[in-house]
N, C-alpha and C positions, 0 to 999 in steps of 0.2 A: 319818907314822903308822907305828907299830910293827907287826911281824908278828902279835903276839898281839892287837893292837887290830883288825887286819884280820880275823883269825879270829873274834873275838868279833862283829864287825860282820856277817860272813857268816852266823854262827849265828843272829844276831838276824833277819836278812833271811829265812833259811830258815824259822825258826819263824813269822815273820809271814806268809810265804807259805802255810804249812800251816794257820794259823788262818784265813786268808782263804778257802782252799779248803773248809775245814770249814764256814765260815759260808755259803758258796754251796750246799753240800749241804743244810744245814739249811733255807735259804730255799727251795730247790727242793722239799724234802719238805713244806714248809708250804703251798705254793701250792694243792694239791688240797683241803686242809682249808679254806683261806680261800674257795676257789671254792664249796665245798659250803655254807659258812655264808652266802655272798652269794646263793645261789639261793633265790628266794622261792617259797613254796608258795601258789598262788593259787586263789581260788574266785569264780565268777560266781553271784550270787544275783539273781533277777529275778521280778517279777510282771508278767504280760501278760494282756490281756483281749480276744482276738479275738472279734468278734461273729458270726462264722460260720466253718465249716470247709469250705464249699462254694465253689469258685472261680467257679461259674457263676451268672450272673444276680444279682450282688450289688447291694444297695441302696447309695446314696451313703454312708450311715453305716457300713455293713459294710465297704465298700471303704476308708474312712478309717482303719479299725482294723487293717488287715491288709496283708501283703505276700505275693504269690504267687510261689513259687520252684519251678521245675520241676513245676508243677501242684499243689504242696503249699501250703496256706494257713498262714501264720505270723502271730501277732500282731506289731505293730510293735516293741514292746520285746523280744519273744521273738527276733525276727530280729537285732536289734542284739546281744543277749546271746549268740546263737550265733556271730556274727562274732567277738566278743571271745574266746569260748572257743576257736574254731578258730585264732585268731592268737596266742594265748598258751599254749595247752596246759593251761589251768586246768580244774579240776573245775567242775561246774555244778549248781545247785539251783534248781528252779522253785518259787516260792511259790504253793501251791494252797489254796483255801479248803476247809474240811471240808464246808461247804454251798455247792455250786457257784453262781456268779452266773448270772442269766438272760442269755441271749445276745440276746434281743429288745431293741432299742436303748432304747425308752422305759422298759421295766421295769428294765434295767440302770442307766440314769441315775437313776431314782427310788430304787432301793435304795442306790446309791453316795452320792447326796446325803443320804439319810436317815442313813446310817452316819456321814457327815461331820458332820452336824448334831448327832448324839448322841455324837460322838467314840467311836464303837464300836471294838472290837478283835475283828474276826472271827477265829475259830480257824483255824489253819493245819493242813493235812493233811500229816503227816510232819515230819521234822526233819533238820537238817544233822548228818551223822555226823562226829564228831571236829572240831568247830569250832576247838578249841585248836591244831590242827596248821597252820592257815592264817596266813600273814603278811599277805596282801593280799586284800581282799574288794571286788570290783566289785559295786555295788548298783544295780539298774535298775528302773524303774517308769515308767508313764505319768503325766504331770502332769494331775490332775483338778481343775479349778477352783482353780488356783494352790496345790495341795497334793498330797501323796502319797496314794494310796489308803490307807484306814485299815488294811488288812491288812499294809501295809508297816510301819506303827507297831507292829503285833503282833510282827513279826519283830524290829524294833529293840529292843523291850522284852523279848524272849525270850532274847537272847544278849548276853554281855559281850564287846565287841570291843576292849577296852582293849589298847593296845600294837600293834594292827593298823593297817595303812593301808587306809582305806575310800575307794573311788573311785566317785562317783556317775555314773550315766548315765540319761538319760530321753528319752522321746519326747513330743511335745506338739503342740498345735494353734496355737501362736503365742506361748506364754507362757514358753518356755525352762524354766529351773529354778524360776522364781519365787523363793521363799525356802526351798526344800526342802533345799538344802545346809546352810544354817544350822540348820534343824530337825534334820537328821541329827547335826550336831556337838553340838547341845544334848542329844540323846538318848544320844549316845555320847561323853561328855566325855573319856574316857581314850583314844580312838582318834585317829589322825592322819587327819582327814577332808580330802581334797584338794579345793581350790576349782576346779581346772581340769578339771571333769568333761566329759562329752560329751552334748550336747543336740541332738536332731534333730527337725525338724518333720515331721509326718506327710505333708505335701505334698512332701517332698524325700527320701523314703525311698530313691530310686535312688542317692543320694549315700553311703549307708551303707558299702558295701564300701571305697571309697577313703578316706572320712572316718574310719572306725574305724582303718584301717591307719595313716594319718598321725598320728592322735591317740595311738595306742599307741607309735608310734616316738618321738614327742616325749616321752612319759612314760618311755621306756626299757623297756617291758614286752613288746614284740613278740619272739616267739621266732625 
């Protein structure tokens, strides 16, 4: 090989090295942007109906609807929702009716069944601020007679969740999700409704902390 060929070869190698270094710098600068794009903005939305707020002397029906944590009474679904919020850092929104439900068991059952029979859409008090900002929506509810409470239908028909990931969770008396996940998907055809939601029986609420943690880790959403 001639000297001028060696010189040219060296120049080519030098230029190649400079280009490689520049590429590394560009890649390094891109990483924070990519990380920011991959960070998901999450919201936990839930409806829960505890039948009492007094931990003392509860009836069987009242005890079935609540969890007592440090002396505070939480609805079963409310408890799971708060665990998800704590473990993901998500924002949280509770679906509350404009006209509160009765807490007496028989009256509550009577009203809820009548709403289901009529396919009612109870009005919600308040609204989610800035729904468009969220990428992931955890949606929680109790399973009432193999369906969602009618007020959850109100929520699903009030917002367009297209392009978002919707992750259902529910509490139940033995029916799991029934067909509620399929119903959510039908109500929000533009959303990615995940099938592997979290369902927990009211008789096993003590499993919620570990169960929610494991489930979120499997989904990749635990902070």
